[in-house]
Phi, psi and omega in degrees: 000138178251134176239138180234144179230141177263116179266129180084033182305315181295322180293320179296314179298318179296320179294317178297321177298324178287324183285329186307309181299324180292313179297317180297319179294317178297320179295318179298314179298317181294314181297319179295319178298317180292325178294316179296318180295319179296316178299318178296320178296316179300313183294315186276325186257348184234331183247024176243034176107350183282310181264316178238143176290127182278113181255307183246339184083002183296315180295315179299317180292337183276349179285125180214175178235146181219132179272144172233111182236124175234186178297330185246001189214139169234113184220156175233138175253123181238127178166177181278158177238045179235145187299328185269008181297316180294324177302317180288319183291314188253345184085178181202140175222120181163190181260138177234151177267135178249126180286160175298139181205168176266147178221140177276115180268116183251346178212157177222132182051040176080003180244141180294144176274144178296321180230102178303147180218158178273135178234154178268128176260122182293156175298140180201173173244155178216153178272137181237136174225086186252118176285134181291161175234085185302139177224328179280312183298315178295325179295315178296318179299322181289337180258358187307310182295319179295317179297314180300314180297318179295319178293318177298321178295321182291326183266357179295132181263000000 
């Protein structure tokens, strides 16, 4: 039978209590730094025409980072805050409803109209099969080793 005893138990607990705020502060700074870097990478390397064609810049502008810090957790949320972001990241296949709207008709039967006119398009549904263009997952995958190393460095005692 093996018996083990911890000598200096109170001293070890006191040391860990003193180290906890310092480690937690370093971890918060590191996680925030990595979140900002990840958001920047997504914007510059994936949403400036490389993964998705940049038309309005709305998706790129919506990517942000937000810290969540509690007594037991230091986390960062990085991602877009626009409804169609998941559609772009993961794709979509299914039926969608199209509301009634106006459209400028410039040609009919493949020939240009002499005088373009606005026509009403009735509400209808259409099938969509859109392949996604991932931008968040590849960015995170490319930084995974760096993030892990930085976090390990921050919590090292």
